[in-house]
C-alpha positions as CSV (number, residue, x, y, z in Angstrom):
1,M,59.5,-27.1,-1.5
2,S,57.5,-23.6,-2.8
3,Q,54.0,-25.6,-2.3
4,S,55.4,-26.7,1.0
5,L,56.1,-23.2,2.4
6,S,52.7,-21.9,0.9
7,G,50.9,-24.7,2.4
8,A,53.0,-23.4,5.6
9,G,51.8,-19.4,5.2
10,A,49.0,-20.4,4.5
11,R,46.9,-19.7,7.0
12,P,44.0,-22.7,7.3
13,K,40.1,-21.3,6.9
14,S,38.2,-21.5,9.5
15,P,34.5,-24.1,8.8
16,T,31.9,-22.0,6.6
17,A,29.3,-20.5,9.8
18,P,25.9,-21.7,8.1
19,P,23.9,-19.0,7.3
20,A,22.1,-17.4,10.0
21,T,18.3,-17.9,10.5
22,Q,15.8,-14.7,11.3
23,P,14.3,-15.7,14.3
24,T,10.7,-17.0,13.7
25,A,8.7,-15.0,15.2
26,S,6.4,-17.1,17.3
27,P,2.7,-16.0,16.7
28,A,1.0,-13.1,19.2
29,P,-0.7,-14.8,22.1
30,H,-4.6,-13.8,22.0
31,S,-4.6,-10.6,23.8
32,T,-7.4,-9.9,26.0
33,P,-9.2,-6.4,27.0
34,H,-7.4,-5.4,30.1
35,H,-10.0,-3.7,32.8
36,D,-8.5,-1.8,36.1
37,P,-9.5,-3.3,38.9
38,P,-13.1,-2.0,40.2
39,D,-12.4,1.1,42.4
40,P,-14.3,0.8,45.8
41,A,-14.5,4.6,46.2
42,R,-16.9,5.1,42.6
43,P,-19.8,4.3,44.3
44,S,-19.5,6.7,47.2
45,V,-18.6,9.6,44.6
46,A,-21.9,8.0,43.0
47,L,-24.3,9.0,45.6
48,G,-22.0,11.6,47.0
49,R,-23.1,13.6,43.8
50,M,-26.5,12.2,43.7
51,F,-27.2,14.1,47.3
52,L,-26.0,17.3,46.2
53,G,-28.1,16.9,43.0
54,A,-31.2,16.4,45.8
55,V,-29.8,19.3,47.7
56,A,-29.2,21.4,45.2
57,S,-33.1,20.5,43.8
58,L,-34.6,21.7,47.1
59,A,-32.8,24.7,47.7
60,A,-33.9,25.8,44.3
61,T,-37.7,25.2,45.4
62,A,-37.2,26.9,48.9
63,V,-35.9,30.1,47.5
64,G,-39.0,30.3,44.3
65,T,-40.9,29.4,47.7
66,L,-40.0,32.2,49.4
67,A,-39.9,34.1,46.7
68,P,-41.1,38.1,47.2
69,V,-44.8,38.0,46.0
70,A,-46.6,41.1,44.9
71,P,-48.8,43.4,46.8
72,D,-51.6,42.2,43.8
73,A,-50.9,38.3,44.2
74,Y,-51.7,39.1,48.1
75,A,-54.9,40.7,47.4
76,A,-56.0,38.7,44.9
77,E,-56.2,35.1,47.9
78,P,-58.8,35.6,50.8
79,V,-57.5,35.5,53.7
80,S,-60.0,33.8,56.7
81,R,-59.9,34.6,59.9
82,P,-61.1,33.0,62.5
83,S,-64.8,34.5,63.8
84,L,-64.7,36.7,67.6
85,P,-67.5,36.2,69.3
86,M,-69.5,39.5,69.3
87,P,-69.2,41.6,72.6
88,T,-72.7,41.4,74.7
89,P,-74.2,44.7,75.8
90,A,-73.8,45.3,79.4
91,V,-77.2,45.4,81.8
92,G,-78.0,46.7,84.5
93,P,-75.6,48.5,86.6
94,A,-72.1,47.7,84.7
95,A,-73.9,48.7,81.4
96,A,-73.7,52.7,83.3
97,P,-70.0,53.5,84.6
98,G,-69.4,56.3,87.1
99,D,-71.2,57.6,90.1
100,R,-74.8,56.0,90.8
101,L,-77.1,57.4,93.7
102,T,-80.3,56.4,95.4
103,V,-81.8,59.4,96.7
104,T,-85.6,58.1,98.7
105,V,-87.2,61.0,99.7
106,R,-89.7,60.9,103.2
107,E,-92.6,63.6,104.7
108,A,-91.3,66.6,103.0
109,G,-94.3,67.0,101.0
110,G,-95.4,69.1,97.8
111,G,-94.6,66.2,95.0
112,A,-90.8,65.9,96.3
113,D,-91.4,62.3,98.0
114,G,-90.6,59.5,96.1
115,T,-87.3,57.3,95.3
116,F,-85.1,58.9,92.0
117,E,-81.7,57.3,90.4
118,L,-78.7,59.9,89.7
119,R,-76.5,58.9,87.8
120,C,-73.2,61.1,87.5
121,H,-70.4,60.7,84.7
122,P,-71.6,60.1,83.1
123,E,-74.7,62.4,84.1
124,G,-78.3,60.3,83.6
125,G,-81.1,59.1,86.0
126,T,-84.4,60.2,87.2
127,H,-83.5,62.9,89.6
128,P,-85.7,65.9,88.5
129,D,-82.6,67.6,88.5
130,V,-79.8,66.0,87.4
131,R,-77.2,68.4,86.3
132,E,-77.4,71.3,89.3
133,A,-77.2,67.7,91.8
134,C,-74.3,66.0,90.2
135,G,-72.7,70.1,90.8
136,R,-73.5,70.0,93.6
137,L,-72.0,66.8,94.9
138,D,-69.1,68.2,92.9
139,R,-68.2,71.2,95.1
140,R,-68.3,69.4,97.8
141,T,-66.4,66.6,97.4
142,T,-62.5,68.2,98.3
143,W,-60.1,66.3,99.5
144,G,-60.5,64.9,103.1
145,T,-63.9,65.4,103.0
146,D,-67.1,63.2,103.1
147,P,-70.0,65.5,101.1
148,F,-72.6,62.5,103.4
149,A,-70.5,62.8,106.5
150,P,-73.0,62.7,109.6
151,V,-72.7,65.8,111.9
152,R,-69.8,64.9,114.1
153,S,-70.8,64.1,117.8
154,G,-70.4,66.6,120.6
155,T,-71.4,69.2,117.9
156,V,-73.4,71.6,120.4
157,C,-76.6,72.6,118.0
158,T,-79.3,74.7,118.5
159,M,-83.2,73.3,119.0
160,Q,-84.7,73.5,115.8
161,Y,-87.1,71.5,114.2
162,G,-87.7,71.9,110.6
163,G,-90.4,69.0,110.2
164,P,-91.3,65.8,110.0
165,A,-89.4,65.3,106.5
166,T,-86.3,62.4,106.2
167,A,-83.8,60.9,103.3
168,H,-82.0,57.9,102.4
169,V,-78.8,57.9,99.6
170,T,-77.5,55.0,98.9
171,G,-75.3,53.9,96.2
172,T,-71.8,54.8,94.6
173,W,-69.9,57.8,94.9
174,A,-66.0,59.2,93.8
175,G,-65.1,54.9,94.5
176,R,-66.9,54.6,98.0
177,R,-69.7,53.3,99.1
178,V,-72.4,56.0,100.8
179,D,-75.5,55.1,103.0
180,A,-76.4,58.7,104.7
181,R,-79.5,59.5,106.0
182,F,-80.9,62.6,106.7
183,D,-83.7,64.6,108.6
184,R,-84.2,68.2,109.8
185,G,-84.5,67.7,113.6
186,D,-82.3,70.2,114.8
187,G,-80.3,73.2,114.0
188,C,-76.7,71.1,112.5
189,E,-79.4,68.6,111.1
190,I,-81.4,70.6,109.2
191,A,-77.9,73.5,107.7
192,R,-76.3,69.6,106.7
193,W,-80.0,69.2,104.4
194,D,-80.1,72.7,102.5
195,A,-76.1,71.8,101.5
196,M,-77.9,69.2,99.7
197,V,-79.8,71.0,98.0
198,P,-80.6,70.2,95.1
199,V,-79.9,66.4,95.6
200,L,-82.1,66.6,98.4
201,P,-85.7,68.7,97.5
202,D,-85.6,73.1,98.9
203,L,-88.0,72.5,102.2
204,R,-86.7,76.1,102.8
205,A,-89.4,78.3,104.2
């Protein structure tokens, strides 16, 4: 009876579980090195760096070229200059600027006849009295007057005869052309001649 109760009060044993087996680690698959996919922006970055490097190199070269140079360096370097033609000296009337007159005297006698050149400003020529002749013309040249002007038409002149002498003056004076004739045929012409002495010879007795 007790055996039956004992059997009845005992709980049935659960079947023994087989021992747990550790999972066998499967061999790791053969791994290949991982490579990132190529970045399309990297060639542009590399080209940009190369361009910046070239620009920096050119800038350094330009700075070296424009660096200040000592004055001695300029003096040491020969400077080639284009040769200019030498001016040719003027020949003829253009060589002597200023007032130029040619005085021709006829029938005056006493060695006064001849053709003479008179230059003023500066003075020169073959005239026998250049300085006094130029001074005389300067004093007779005033504003609004012409030292070589003829006798005005209608002027009353004395009936005098001063001789056969004549004179012809040509050239340039005070920027004007001169072409004047002189004689001693009456009192007005004698006075006009005498006013031009010593440009014209002094024929007063």
